[in-house]
TORLO-149180 format. One record per residue: residue number from 1; residue in three letters; x, y, z of N, C-alpha, C, O in turn. Coordinates in pm, 1 decimal, padded with zeros to 6 digits, always signed. Layout:
<recs>
{rec NUM, ala, {X, Y, Z}, {X, Y, Z}, {X, Y, Z}, {X, Y, Z}} ...
</recs>
This chain:
<recs>
{rec 1, met, {-04418.5, +03020.6, +01760.3}, {-04394.3, +03097.4, +01626.7}, {-04540.6, +03040.8, +01540.0}, {-04628.6, +03109.8, +01488.5}} {rec 2, lys, {-04529.1, +02901.6, +01545.8}, {-04639.6, +02809.7, +01497.1}, {-04783.2, +02877.2, +01546.0}, {-04867.9, +02919.5, +01467.3}} {rec 3, thr, {-04793.8, +02879.1, +01679.2}, {-04903.5, +02898.0, +01750.6}, {-04953.3, +03043.8, +01702.2}, {-05068.3, +03063.8, +01663.0}} {rec 4, his, {-04857.9, +03138.9, +01709.2}, {-04885.8, +03272.8, +01667.1}, {-04994.7, +03263.8, +01505.0}, {-05107.6, +03303.5, +01476.0}} {rec 5, tyr, {-04872.7, +03181.3, +01424.1}, {-04959.9, +03178.6, +01264.6}, {-05078.2, +03113.8, +01271.8}, {-05177.3, +03142.1, +01204.5}} {rec 6, ser, {-05068.1, +03004.5, +01373.5}, {-05238.6, +02916.0, +01351.2}, {-05346.3, +03014.4, +01400.2}, {-05457.6, +03020.1, +01348.0}} {rec 7, arg, {-05295.5, +03114.5, +01534.0}, {-05405.2, +03152.7, +01549.0}, {-05440.6, +03322.4, +01490.4}, {-05528.5, +03395.6, +01535.9}} {rec 8, ile, {-05352.6, +03352.2, +01388.4}, {-05375.0, +03439.2, +01287.4}, {-05464.2, +03388.2, +01167.2}, {-05559.4, +03446.6, +01115.5}} {rec 9, thr, {-05413.0, +03271.1, +01137.1}, {-05497.8, +03183.8, +00990.3}, {-05646.7, +03149.0, +01058.9}, {-05745.7, +03152.7, +00985.9}} {rec 10, leu, {-05660.6, +03115.0, +01201.2}, {-05787.0, +03076.2, +01264.8}, {-05890.7, +03186.5, +01256.6}, {-06004.8, +03166.5, +01215.0}} {rec 11, gly, {-05841.5, +03314.6, +01302.1}, {-05903.6, +03423.2, +01297.8}, {-05955.4, +03487.5, +01155.7}, {-06066.0, +03538.4, +01137.4}} {rec 12, thr, {-05858.9, +03474.4, +01067.8}, {-05887.4, +03523.0, +00938.5}, {-05995.5, +03430.8, +00905.1}, {-06106.2, +03471.4, +00869.6}} {rec 13, leu, {-05966.6, +03312.8, +00915.4}, {-06075.8, +03215.6, +00837.1}, {-06216.4, +03218.3, +00915.0}, {-06315.4, +03190.3, +00847.3}} {rec 14, val, {-06239.4, +03257.6, +01086.6}, {-06341.6, +03301.0, +01124.9}, {-06423.4, +03416.0, +01058.6}, {-06542.3, +03409.6, +01027.4}} {rec 15, ser, {-06339.5, +03522.5, +01042.5}, {-06345.2, +03658.5, +00989.9}, {-06413.8, +03641.0, +00850.5}, {-06499.2, +03719.8, +00809.9}} {rec 16, ala, {-06374.6, +03542.2, +00786.4}, {-06429.4, +03524.7, +00606.9}, {-06536.5, +03447.8, +00628.8}, {-06627.8, +03458.5, +00546.9}} {rec 17, ile, {-06554.0, +03348.5, +00746.8}, {-06684.8, +03295.3, +00725.2}, {-06782.5, +03379.1, +00777.7}, {-06895.5, +03361.9, +00732.0}} {rec 18, cys, {-06765.6, +03479.2, +00875.6}, {-06894.1, +03556.0, +00956.6}, {-06888.4, +03645.6, +00814.2}, {-06992.7, +03624.0, +00752.5}} {rec 19, leu, {-06827.5, +03710.6, +00763.9}, {-06826.1, +03818.2, +00655.9}, {-06954.9, +03737.7, +00570.6}, {-07069.1, +03783.6, +00568.0}} {rec 20, ser, {-06912.6, +03604.6, +00499.4}, {-06967.8, +03548.3, +00433.6}, {-07130.4, +03544.0, +00455.4}, {-07210.9, +03594.9, +00377.5}} {rec 21, met, {-07155.7, +03490.6, +00547.3}, {-07262.3, +03467.7, +00660.7}, {-07370.6, +03618.2, +00658.6}, {-07492.9, +03629.2, +00650.5}} {rec 22, ala, {-07277.0, +03704.1, +00668.1}, {-07359.5, +03870.5, +00638.7}, {-07400.7, +03885.1, +00526.6}, {-07495.5, +03961.5, +00508.8}} {rec 23, thr, {-07343.1, +03817.9, +00420.9}, {-07389.1, +03884.7, +00284.3}, {-07571.3, +03856.9, +00294.3}, {-07616.1, +03752.0, +00340.6}} {rec 24, pro, {-07637.3, +03940.1, +00256.1}, {-07791.2, +03964.1, +00201.3}, {-07804.9, +03814.0, +00138.3}, {-07714.7, +03772.5, +00065.5}} {rec 25, ala, {-07914.6, +03736.4, +00166.1}, {-07973.1, +03625.0, +00110.8}, {-07987.0, +03677.0, -00043.5}, {-07938.7, +03599.9, -00126.4}} {rec 26, phe, {-08044.0, +03792.5, -00091.9}, {-08079.8, +03826.4, -00259.7}, {-07937.3, +03794.5, -00294.1}, {-07935.9, +03732.0, -00400.2}} {rec 27, ala, {-07814.6, +03813.3, -00244.8}, {-07710.2, +03830.0, -00325.0}, {-07684.0, +03684.6, -00375.5}, {-07616.9, +03663.5, -00476.5}} {rec 28, gln, {-07740.9, +03584.1, -00299.2}, {-07694.0, +03463.6, -00364.6}, {-07810.9, +03388.8, -00516.2}, {-07799.2, +03281.8, -00576.1}} {rec 29, phe, {-07898.2, +03483.6, -00530.7}, {-07939.7, +03467.6, -00673.4}, {-07938.1, +03607.1, -00771.7}, {-07960.2, +03725.6, -00747.1}} {rec 30, ala, {-07899.8, +03531.3, -00898.2}, {-07853.7, +03644.5, -01009.3}, {-07994.7, +03755.5, -00986.3}, {-07983.6, +03873.1, -00951.8}} {rec 31, lys, {-08102.1, +03696.7, -01009.9}, {-08218.0, +03774.3, -01041.0}, {-08330.9, +03687.5, -00941.4}, {-08326.5, +03577.2, -00886.8}} {rec 32, pro, {-08435.3, +03799.1, -00948.0}, {-08547.6, +03757.1, -00824.8}, {-08640.5, +03640.4, -00892.2}, {-08715.0, +03575.8, -00818.5}} {rec 33, glu, {-08636.5, +03617.4, -01012.8}, {-08688.3, +03496.5, -01087.2}, {-08620.7, +03357.8, -01009.3}, {-08685.2, +03261.7, -00967.3}} {rec 34, asp, {-08474.0, +03376.2, -01003.1}, {-08421.9, +03265.5, -00981.2}, {-08400.9, +03213.5, -00792.4}, {-08343.6, +03115.9, -00744.0}} {rec 35, ala, {-08478.7, +03333.4, -00724.3}, {-08520.7, +03319.1, -00607.7}, {-08633.9, +03229.2, -00565.3}, {-08649.4, +03153.5, -00469.5}} {rec 36, val, {-08728.4, +03272.6, -00697.8}, {-08891.5, +03212.9, -00643.2}, {-08880.8, +03053.1, -00712.6}, {-08937.9, +02955.0, -00664.8}} {rec 37, lys, {-08794.1, +03051.9, -00836.0}, {-08762.1, +02909.8, -00868.1}, {-08684.1, +02814.6, -00752.5}, {-08730.2, +02702.2, -00732.5}} {rec 38, tyr, {-08586.8, +02851.7, -00689.9}, {-08540.5, +02796.3, -00595.0}, {-08579.7, +02757.8, -00479.2}, {-08528.2, +02671.9, -00407.7}} {rec 39, arg, {-08713.2, +02850.4, -00451.2}, {-08789.3, +02814.8, -00299.4}, {-08904.0, +02728.6, -00362.0}, {-08964.6, +02657.7, -00281.6}} {rec 40, gln, {-08944.1, +02723.6, -00496.1}, {-09044.5, +02641.1, -00508.9}, {-09022.2, +02520.6, -00574.7}, {-09107.1, +02432.9, -00591.1}} {rec 41, ser, {-08894.4, +02517.4, -00616.1}, {-08833.6, +02397.1, -00615.9}, {-08782.9, +02312.8, -00531.4}, {-08763.2, +02195.6, -00563.6}} {rec 42, ala, {-08753.7, +02361.6, -00407.8}, {-08767.1, +02280.2, -00250.7}, {-08883.1, +02240.4, -00204.8}, {-08892.0, +02128.7, -00153.8}} {rec 43, phe, {-09002.1, +02331.4, -00215.5}, {-09120.9, +02295.3, -00209.5}, {-09166.2, +02173.4, -00252.4}, {-09211.8, +02079.2, -00187.6}} {rec 44, ala, {-09141.1, +02192.5, -00415.1}, {-09183.9, +02094.4, -00477.1}, {-09129.6, +01936.3, -00432.4}, {-09202.1, +01836.9, -00432.4}} {rec 45, leu, {-08985.3, +01938.6, -00394.8}, {-08937.7, +01825.0, -00380.3}, {-09035.0, +01784.6, -00258.2}, {-09119.0, +01694.9, -00263.3}} {rec 46, met, {-09007.4, +01869.6, -00144.8}, {-09081.6, +01830.1, -00012.5}, {-09195.9, +01726.4, -00054.3}, {-09198.3, +01603.5, -00049.1}} {rec 47, gly, {-09312.7, +01843.6, -00108.5}, {-09438.4, +01763.4, -00152.1}, {-09435.8, +01630.0, -00219.2}, {-09521.7, +01545.0, -00195.8}} {rec 48, ala, {-09329.8, +01610.3, -00309.0}, {-09323.6, +01466.7, -00373.6}, {-09261.6, +01361.7, -00243.9}, {-09296.9, +01243.8, -00243.8}} {rec 49, his, {-09187.1, +01403.4, -00157.9}, {-09144.1, +01304.8, -00048.9}, {-09258.1, +01301.2, +00029.4}, {-09303.2, +01189.1, +00052.7}} {rec 50, met, {-09331.6, +01423.9, +00088.7}, {-09452.9, +01389.7, +00158.0}, {-09544.6, +01288.5, +00100.7}, {-09611.1, +01205.1, +00162.2}} {rec 51, gly, {-09537.2, +01310.6, -00035.4}, {-09659.5, +01213.6, -00084.1}, {-09634.1, +01074.6, -00104.0}, {-09709.9, +00977.7, -00101.1}} {rec 52, arg, {-09483.5, +01087.7, -00129.6}, {-09451.3, +00898.6, -00076.1}, {-09503.5, +00831.8, +00045.5}, {-09560.1, +00722.8, +00054.7}} {rec 53, leu, {-09452.9, +00977.7, +00199.4}, {-09501.0, +00922.7, +00292.4}, {-09658.4, +00874.1, +00340.9}, {-09700.3, +00788.3, +00418.6}} {rec 54, ala, {-09715.9, +00967.1, +00260.4}, {-09885.4, +00978.3, +00239.6}, {-09930.0, +00835.2, +00215.8}, {-10003.7, +00768.6, +00288.4}} {rec 55, ala, {-09871.9, +00799.1, +00100.6}, {-09892.4, +00694.7, +00053.3}, {-09872.1, +00550.9, +00121.4}, {-09937.2, +00447.5, +00106.7}} {rec 56, val, {-09754.5, +00580.2, +00204.9}, {-09731.0, +00452.4, +00284.3}, {-09825.5, +00480.0, +00393.7}, {-09837.3, +00368.8, +00445.1}} {rec 57, val, {-09900.7, +00561.8, +00461.0}, {-09979.0, +00573.0, +00576.7}, {-10096.1, +00533.9, +00526.2}, {-10156.5, +00467.7, +00610.6}} {rec 58, lys, {-10172.0, +00548.3, +00397.8}, {-10261.3, +00537.9, +00347.1}, {-10304.2, +00384.7, +00316.2}, {-10418.4, +00346.2, +00291.6}} {rec 59, gly, {-10193.4, +00310.8, +00322.8}, {-10171.0, +00187.9, +00282.7}, {-10164.5, +00149.2, +00120.4}, {-10174.4, +00041.8, +00061.1}} {rec 60, glu, {-10144.7, +00277.2, +00079.3}, {-10123.5, +00222.4, -00105.1}, {-09978.8, +00177.1, -00137.6}, {-09951.6, +00130.0, -00248.0}} {rec 61, thr, {-09885.6, +00192.2, -00038.6}, {-09762.3, +00167.0, -00067.6}, {-09725.6, +00066.5, +00040.3}, {-09749.0, +00112.0, +00152.3}} {rec 62, pro, {-09682.9, -00037.5, +00040.4}, {-09616.5, -00129.8, +00147.9}, {-09531.4, -00039.5, +00247.1}, {-09454.6, +00044.4, +00200.0}} {rec 63, tyr, {-09545.9, -00057.8, +00395.9}, {-09422.8, +00005.8, +00462.3}, {-09292.7, -00032.7, +00475.6}, {-09287.5, -00140.9, +00534.1}} {rec 64, asn, {-09165.5, +00017.9, +00440.6}, {-09071.8, -00007.3, +00461.8}, {-08991.1, +00083.2, +00515.5}, {-08966.1, +00192.3, +00464.2}} {rec 65, lys, {-08951.6, +00046.2, +00609.8}, {-08870.7, +00130.1, +00721.4}, {-08758.5, +00214.0, +00641.1}, {-08755.4, +00337.1, +00640.7}} {rec 66, asp, {-08662.8, +00127.2, +00570.3}, {-08557.2, +00238.8, +00504.0}, {-08611.6, +00341.9, +00419.2}, {-08555.8, +00451.2, +00429.4}} {rec 67, asp, {-08730.6, +00330.7, +00318.2}, {-08783.4, +00392.3, +00254.3}, {-08855.0, +00528.6, +00323.2}, {-08841.4, +00645.5, +00287.0}} {rec 68, val, {-08918.4, +00486.5, +00410.7}, {-08981.8, +00595.7, +00527.2}, {-08897.6, +00687.2, +00558.9}, {-08897.5, +00809.0, +00541.3}} {rec 69, val, {-08789.3, +00579.4, +00632.4}, {-08621.9, +00729.6, +00718.3}, {-08546.1, +00788.9, +00606.0}, {-08481.5, +00890.6, +00631.5}} {rec 70, arg, {-08543.3, +00729.5, +00455.4}, {-08487.8, +00798.3, +00358.9}, {-08590.0, +00931.9, +00309.1}, {-08534.6, +01040.5, +00291.8}} {rec 71, asn, {-08715.1, +00922.0, +00290.6}, {-08777.8, +01004.2, +00272.5}, {-08824.6, +01122.4, +00370.7}, {-08841.9, +01237.1, +00329.6}} {rec 72, ala, {-08840.4, +01089.9, +00483.3}, {-08820.9, +01212.3, +00613.6}, {-08719.9, +01251.6, +00610.2}, {-08723.4, +01374.4, +00616.6}} {rec 73, ala, {-08579.0, +01196.3, +00600.0}, {-08468.7, +01263.5, +00594.8}, {-08425.5, +01390.7, +00466.6}, {-08353.5, +01490.1, +00474.7}} {rec 74, ile, {-08494.3, +01341.6, +00368.2}, {-08524.0, +01445.2, +00299.7}, {-08560.6, +01534.4, +00266.8}, {-08511.3, +01621.0, +00194.6}} {rec 75, ile, {-08729.4, +01518.8, +00355.9}, {-08807.9, +01625.9, +00400.2}, {-08712.3, +01704.8, +00470.6}, {-08686.6, +01816.2, +00424.9}} {rec 76, ser, {-08637.7, +01653.4, +00606.6}, {-08608.1, +01747.5, +00683.9}, {-08494.8, +01823.1, +00628.3}, {-08469.9, +01939.3, +00660.6}} {rec 77, met, {-08414.9, +01741.8, +00528.6}, {-08287.1, +01858.7, +00474.6}, {-08342.8, +01947.3, +00427.1}, {-08317.0, +02057.8, +00475.0}} {rec 78, leu, {-08438.3, +01940.1, +00318.3}, {-08506.5, +02051.1, +00236.9}, {-08607.7, +02155.3, +00330.1}, {-08672.9, +02248.0, +00282.3}} {rec 79, ser, {-08604.1, +02118.6, +00465.5}, {-08737.4, +02211.4, +00512.2}, {-08678.0, +02354.7, +00544.9}, {-08754.9, +02450.2, +00555.5}} {rec 80, gly, {-08516.4, +02372.4, +00563.8}, {-08481.2, +02492.3, +00608.6}, {-08423.0, +02570.7, +00462.4}, {-08364.7, +02678.2, +00447.8}} {rec 81, met, {-08454.1, +02496.3, +00392.0}, {-08413.1, +02549.4, +00216.4}, {-08470.7, +02701.4, +00174.8}, {-08417.2, +02811.6, +00162.8}} {rec 82, pro, {-08593.8, +02655.7, +00160.4}, {-08666.3, +02750.0, +00087.4}, {-08684.7, +02928.2, +00140.1}, {-08696.0, +03021.8, +00060.9}} {rec 83, trp, {-08683.8, +02939.8, +00289.4}, {-08708.3, +03064.4, +00364.4}, {-08590.3, +03165.8, +00292.4}, {-08629.0, +03276.6, +00255.4}} {rec 84, gln, {-08481.8, +03137.6, +00277.3}, {-08387.8, +03232.5, +00243.2}, {-08414.2, +03316.6, +00106.7}, {-08366.3, +03427.8, +00084.5}} {rec 85, ala, {-08502.5, +03240.6, +00015.5}, {-08556.7, +03292.1, -00098.8}, {-08666.6, +03368.8, -00128.2}, {-08724.5, +03395.6, -00233.5}} {rec 86, phe, {-08688.1, +03407.1, +00020.9}, {-08841.8, +03490.2, +00026.0}, {-08763.5, +03629.3, +00032.8}, {-08752.6, +03681.6, +00143.7}} {rec 87, thr, {-08714.6, +03685.3, -00065.9}, {-08631.9, +03795.9, -00033.7}, {-08695.1, +03925.8, -00112.5}, {-08761.6, +03907.8, -00214.5}} {rec 88, ser, {-08671.7, +04054.0, -00061.7}, {-08761.2, +04158.4, -00119.4}, {-08748.3, +04164.9, -00268.2}, {-08636.3, +04146.7, -00316.0}} {rec 89, gly, {-08857.0, +04190.3, -00352.8}, {-08826.2, +04146.7, -00491.8}, {-08886.9, +04049.7, -00529.7}, {-08924.2, +04048.4, -00647.0}} {rec 90, thr, {-08914.2, +03945.0, -00448.7}, {-08979.7, +03844.6, -00520.6}, {-09114.7, +03824.6, -00499.0}, {-09167.7, +03716.5, -00524.9}} {rec 91, glu, {-09185.4, +03935.2, -00446.1}, {-09332.7, +03904.1, -00432.2}, {-09384.2, +03869.2, -00599.0}, {-09331.0, +03877.9, -00709.7}} {rec 92, ser, {-09498.6, +03831.8, -00553.9}, {-09577.2, +03801.1, -00682.2}, {-09630.3, +03928.1, -00707.9}, {-09674.7, +04008.3, -00625.8}} {rec 93, gly, {-09618.7, +03942.4, -00868.3}, {-09623.5, +04049.8, -00932.4}, {-09508.7, +04083.0, -00955.2}, {-09504.5, +04105.8, -01076.1}} {rec 94, lys, {-09387.5, +04103.7, -00900.3}, {-09308.4, +04184.5, -00921.6}, {-09186.6, +04091.7, -01001.0}, {-09082.5, +04145.3, -01039.1}} {rec 95, thr, {-09212.2, +03957.2, -01018.8}, {-09139.3, +03851.2, -01125.9}, {-09212.6, +03805.3, -01212.1}, {-09333.0, +03782.6, -01200.2}} {rec 96, ser, {-09135.0, +03785.5, -01319.7}, {-09185.4, +03721.4, -01442.2}, {-09240.1, +03545.3, -01354.6}, {-09190.3, +03517.9, -01245.4}} {rec 97, gly, {-09322.5, +03465.5, -01409.3}, {-09346.9, +03327.0, -01405.1}, {-09434.2, +03336.2, -01320.6}, {-09488.2, +03443.0, -01291.7}} {rec 98, lys, {-09467.3, +03199.8, -01256.2}, {-09566.3, +03177.6, -01170.6}, {-09499.7, +03184.0, -01013.6}, {-09403.5, +03126.0, -00963.3}} {rec 99, asn, {-09588.4, +03273.4, -00966.0}, {-09565.4, +03317.8, -00812.4}, {-09678.0, +03329.8, -00751.2}, {-09754.3, +03413.9, -00798.7}} {rec 100, asp, {-09727.5, +03247.6, -00622.0}, {-09842.8, +03259.4, -00548.8}, {-09806.3, +03319.1, -00404.0}, {-09879.6, +03325.0, -00305.3}} {rec 101, ala, {-09690.7, +03356.2, -00416.2}, {-09637.7, +03426.1, -00252.4}, {-09745.6, +03568.4, -00245.7}, {-09757.3, +03645.8, -00340.6}} {rec 102, leu, {-09804.8, +03580.4, -00139.9}, {-09891.7, +03681.8, -00108.7}, {-09814.5, +03775.3, -00063.5}, {-09711.4, +03730.0, -00013.8}} {rec 103, pro, {-09825.5, +03909.4, -00060.8}, {-09764.0, +04031.5, -00001.0}, {-09743.2, +04002.1, +00151.5}, {-09630.6, +04027.9, +00194.1}} {rec 104, val, {-09814.6, +03963.1, +00220.5}, {-09840.1, +03944.9, +00355.9}, {-09690.2, +03862.3, +00414.6}, {-09645.6, +03879.2, +00528.0}} {rec 105, ile, {-09637.0, +03785.4, +00325.5}, {-09515.0, +03735.4, +00336.4}, {-09395.1, +03846.2, +00426.5}, {-09332.5, +03838.2, +00532.2}} {rec 106, trp, {-09408.5, +03947.9, +00314.5}, {-09311.9, +04032.9, +00378.6}, {-09380.4, +04148.5, +00458.8}, {-09293.0, +04205.1, +00524.6}} {rec 107, ser, {-09484.4, +04196.6, +00475.6}, {-09557.4, +04287.8, +00578.9}, {-09579.5, +04228.2, +00706.6}, {-09613.5, +04290.6, +00807.2}} {rec 108, glu, {-09559.6, +04108.4, +00699.4}, {-09580.0, +04036.3, +00841.2}, {-09462.0, +03937.6, +00870.2}, {-09482.1, +03835.0, +00935.2}} {rec 109, gly, {-09363.8, +03963.5, +00830.9}, {-09256.6, +03886.1, +00828.5}, {-09238.8, +03778.5, +00968.0}, {-09225.9, +03656.1, +00969.0}} {rec 110, ala, {-09243.5, +03867.3, +01071.0}, {-09259.5, +03769.2, +01196.3}, {-09364.6, +03657.1, +01213.2}, {-09330.4, +03560.0, +01280.6}} {rec 111, lys, {-09495.0, +03659.6, +01156.9}, {-09598.4, +03568.7, +01141.8}, {-09535.6, +03487.3, +01048.4}, {-09519.9, +03374.7, +01095.7}} {rec 112, phe, {-09485.6, +03500.0, +00914.6}, {-09415.7, +03437.5, +00817.8}, {-09304.3, +03310.0, +00896.1}, {-09304.6, +03187.5, +00884.1}} {rec 113, lys, {-09216.8, +03401.2, +00975.9}, {-09116.9, +03333.0, +01013.0}, {-09137.4, +03226.5, +01120.6}, {-09079.2, +03118.2, +01125.7}} {rec 114, ser, {-09233.1, +03275.5, +01209.7}, {-09312.8, +03181.9, +01309.3}, {-09377.9, +03074.9, +01260.0}, {-09393.0, +02982.3, +01339.7}} {rec 115, ala, {-09430.2, +03058.0, +01127.2}, {-09484.2, +02984.5, +01041.5}, {-09396.0, +02866.2, +01011.5}, {-09415.6, +02748.4, +01041.2}} {rec 116, ser, {-09270.7, +02933.5, +00931.2}, {-09198.6, +02858.4, +00894.4}, {-09108.0, +02748.0, +01024.7}, {-09077.3, +02631.9, +00997.6}} {rec 117, glu, {-09082.6, +02802.4, +01138.7}, {-09029.9, +02751.0, +01250.1}, {-09135.4, +02633.0, +01282.5}, {-09093.3, +02518.9, +01301.1}} {rec 118, lys, {-09270.3, +02661.9, +01288.9}, {-09341.4, +02554.4, +01322.9}, {-09362.7, +02422.7, +01221.6}, {-09420.9, +02316.5, +01243.3}} {rec 119, met, {-09300.3, +02466.1, +01115.3}, {-09294.1, +02361.8, +00958.6}, {-09193.4, +02296.6, +01000.0}, {-09208.2, +02174.6, +01007.4}} {rec 120, met, {-09068.1, +02352.0, +01037.4}, {-08960.9, +02286.1, +01037.3}, {-08935.8, +02213.9, +01174.2}, {-08846.9, +02130.8, +01192.3}} {rec 121, ala, {-09032.2, +02259.6, +01274.9}, {-09021.1, +02145.9, +01419.9}, {-09155.4, +02013.1, +01374.7}, {-09161.3, +01896.9, +01414.6}} {rec 122, ala, {-09211.0, +02056.7, +01318.5}, {-09279.9, +01951.1, +01262.5}, {-09215.6, +01826.5, +01191.9}, {-09236.2, +01708.7, +01221.4}} {rec 123, val, {-09141.5, +01870.5, +01102.2}, {-09053.7, +01820.0, +01009.1}, {-08950.2, +01710.3, +01080.0}, {-08919.2, +01594.4, +01052.1}} {rec 124, ala, {-08909.7, +01808.7, +01191.5}, {-08815.2, +01724.6, +01291.8}, {-08871.3, +01629.9, +01351.9}, {-08819.8, +01518.7, +01363.7}} {rec 125, asp, {-09005.9, +01668.6, +01406.1}, {-09076.7, +01515.7, +01454.4}, {-09103.5, +01400.0, +01370.3}, {-09101.4, +01281.8, +01404.6}} {rec 126, leu, {-09131.7, +01454.7, +01242.8}, {-09165.5, +01369.2, +01142.0}, {-09014.3, +01276.9, +01107.2}, {-09011.8, +01155.5, +01086.6}} {rec 127, asn, {-08928.1, +01342.9, +01107.1}, {-08802.9, +01232.7, +01102.3}, {-08764.6, +01171.0, +01214.2}, {-08669.5, +01093.2, +01206.3}} {rec 128, ser, {-08822.5, +01190.3, +01326.3}, {-08796.3, +01072.1, +01456.2}, {-08868.6, +00996.4, +01465.2}, {-08833.5, +00888.7, +01513.3}} {rec 129, ala, {-09006.3, +01016.7, +01422.7}, {-09141.5, +00961.8, +01402.1}, {-09076.5, +00829.1, +01303.4}, {-09058.5, +00713.3, +01341.2}} {rec 130, ala, {-09054.2, +00875.9, +01193.5}, {-08984.4, +00773.8, +01060.8}, {-08859.9, +00655.5, +01135.4}, {-08846.1, +00535.3, +01112.8}} {rec 131, gln, {-08793.5, +00733.9, +01215.7}, {-08658.5, +00657.4, +01237.4}, {-08725.4, +00574.4, +01337.6}, {-08688.9, +00457.5, +01324.9}} {rec 132, ser, {-08805.6, +00590.0, +01428.1}, {-08911.3, +00526.5, +01522.0}, {-08933.0, +00347.9, +01483.3}, {-08899.0, +00257.9, +01560.1}} {rec 133, gly, {-09003.3, +00325.2, +01333.7}, {-08993.2, +00233.2, +01286.8}, {-09154.1, +00197.0, +01322.2}, {-09201.0, +00089.2, +01285.8}} {rec 134, asn, {-09226.4, +00285.6, +01388.5}, {-09350.4, +00281.4, +01406.1}, {-09463.1, +00363.1, +01324.6}, {-09481.4, +00484.7, +01330.5}} {rec 135, pro, {-09537.5, +00265.5, +01244.0}, {-09600.1, +00322.5, +01153.6}, {-09715.4, +00436.7, +01201.5}, {-09763.1, +00527.7, +01133.6}} {rec 136, glu, {-09747.9, +00394.6, +01364.5}, {-09867.6, +00508.7, +01408.6}, {-09811.7, +00614.9, +01423.3}, {-09869.3, +00722.1, +01404.4}} {rec 137, asn, {-09647.2, +00600.6, +01472.2}, {-09583.4, +00738.6, +01490.0}, {-09586.5, +00855.3, +01392.6}, {-09608.0, +00975.8, +01405.1}} {rec 138, leu, {-09544.4, +00741.1, +01248.4}, {-09531.0, +00812.7, +01125.5}, {-09665.8, +00880.0, +01077.4}, {-09672.2, +00991.9, +01026.3}} {rec 139, lys, {-09763.8, +00802.4, +01099.2}, {-09935.2, +00863.4, +01042.5}, {-09938.5, +00995.2, +01174.6}, {-09952.7, +01108.6, +01128.9}} {rec 140, lys, {-09929.1, +00987.3, +01293.3}, {-09928.7, +01095.0, +01339.4}, {-09871.3, +01247.9, +01311.3}, {-09930.4, +01355.0, +01297.4}} {rec 141, ala, {-09715.2, +01208.8, +01308.5}, {-09655.2, +01286.7, +01247.8}, {-09656.1, +01369.8, +01116.2}, {-09628.5, +01489.1, +01102.9}} {rec 142, leu, {-09693.8, +01280.8, +01023.3}, {-09718.5, +01314.0, +00902.3}, {-09862.7, +01393.8, +00906.3}, {-09893.1, +01462.1, +00808.5}} {rec 143, gly, {-09927.1, +01387.4, +00988.5}, {-10032.9, +01439.5, +00973.3}, {-10050.6, +01599.7, +01048.9}, {-10141.3, +01678.3, +01021.6}} {rec 144, ala, {-09944.6, +01622.8, +01145.1}, {-09926.6, +01721.7, +01195.4}, {-09831.5, +01806.0, +01099.7}, {-09846.6, +01928.1, +01096.2}} {rec 145, thr, {-09765.8, +01764.7, +01047.4}, {-09658.9, +01815.4, +00927.8}, {-09744.5, +01889.1, +00827.9}, {-09734.7, +02003.8, +00784.5}} {rec 146, ser, {-09849.3, +01772.7, +00797.7}, {-09952.7, +01863.7, +00693.0}, {-10033.6, +01976.3, +00718.7}, {-10075.3, +02067.7, +00647.5}} {rec 147, gln, {-10047.4, +01942.9, +00856.8}, {-10140.4, +02065.9, +00921.0}, {-10041.5, +02218.2, +00910.3}, {-10092.1, +02328.4, +00889.2}} {rec 148, thr, {-09950.7, +02203.3, +00922.4}, {-09841.8, +02319.7, +00911.6}, {-09803.7, +02382.8, +00805.3}, {-09780.6, +02503.7, +00803.3}} {rec 149, cys, {-09789.5, +02271.1, +00663.5}, {-09807.9, +02319.6, +00512.2}, {-09905.2, +02388.7, +00470.0}, {-09902.8, +02495.6, +00409.1}} {rec 150, lys, {-10056.4, +02279.6, +00527.7}, {-10175.5, +02347.6, +00519.9}, {-10201.4, +02498.7, +00563.7}, {-10275.4, +02574.2, +00500.7}} {rec 151, ala, {-10139.0, +02530.2, +00667.5}, {-10162.5, +02654.8, +00728.2}, {-10085.4, +02759.6, +00651.7}, {-10125.2, +02869.7, +00613.5}} {rec 152, cys, {-09971.1, +02705.0, +00637.6}, {-09872.8, +02846.2, +00574.7}, {-09945.6, +02846.7, +00455.1}, {-09962.9, +02960.3, +00411.0}} {rec 153, his, {-09987.7, +02767.3, +00397.0}, {-10036.4, +02789.5, +00224.7}, {-10211.5, +02863.7, +00248.6}, {-10246.4, +02946.6, +00164.6}} {rec 154, asp, {-10305.1, +02829.5, +00357.4}, {-10380.1, +02924.1, +00399.6}, {-10327.4, +03062.1, +00381.8}, {-10338.5, +03131.0, +00280.5}} {rec 155, asp, {-10272.0, +03091.7, +00487.3}, {-10194.3, +03232.2, +00505.2}, {-10122.4, +03311.7, +00404.2}, {-10145.2, +03429.0, +00374.7}} {rec 156, phe, {-10030.5, +03231.4, +00353.3}, {-09926.9, +03302.4, +00272.0}, {-09938.4, +03266.0, +00100.9}, {-09865.5, +03317.9, +00016.4}} {rec 157, arg, {-10022.2, +03188.1, +00078.5}, {-10019.6, +03142.8, -00086.4}, {-10155.2, +03190.9, -00140.5}, {-10262.7, +03179.1, -00081.8}} {rec 158, lys, {-10134.6, +03247.2, -00262.0}, {-10268.4, +03273.2, -00353.9}, {-10321.1, +03112.8, -00360.9}, {-10260.8, +03005.5, -00365.8}} {rec 159, lys, {-10447.7, +03146.1, -00359.3}, {-10559.6, +03040.2, -00348.3}, {-10598.9, +03005.1, -00504.3}, {-10686.7, +02922.4, -00528.7}} 
</recs>
């Protein structure tokens, strides 16, 4: 009896999780401007922590492995966040406020998705390099990550 009840409960839980995951991303935001602010905030935070790592690589800030690992981990956590906020209706010109997203994001979605995946892979490498404790590994991985950011900005962001 207990096993039957547990299976029903587990099945209900799994169904609820699947249904919640099927909810369109735009439903997470009350208005399109909220989605724009969300993704801009995620990018701004990633940029701030990339800047901290860049200062270490340039020798402007002393190397401290704990700080490097912490900053890379934050970037890693944030790297998957902004993409869900690129929903229909959040294009530049369709929302109030500053919005530099080019229409090509929506017209060439596969290209944009590929660019986001390249960035997330580079960030994973950056996180590994930070954990290695080797400043040269960090420098190389930070450069590669920065290049993925630049490539995306060049293709998908107003200049």
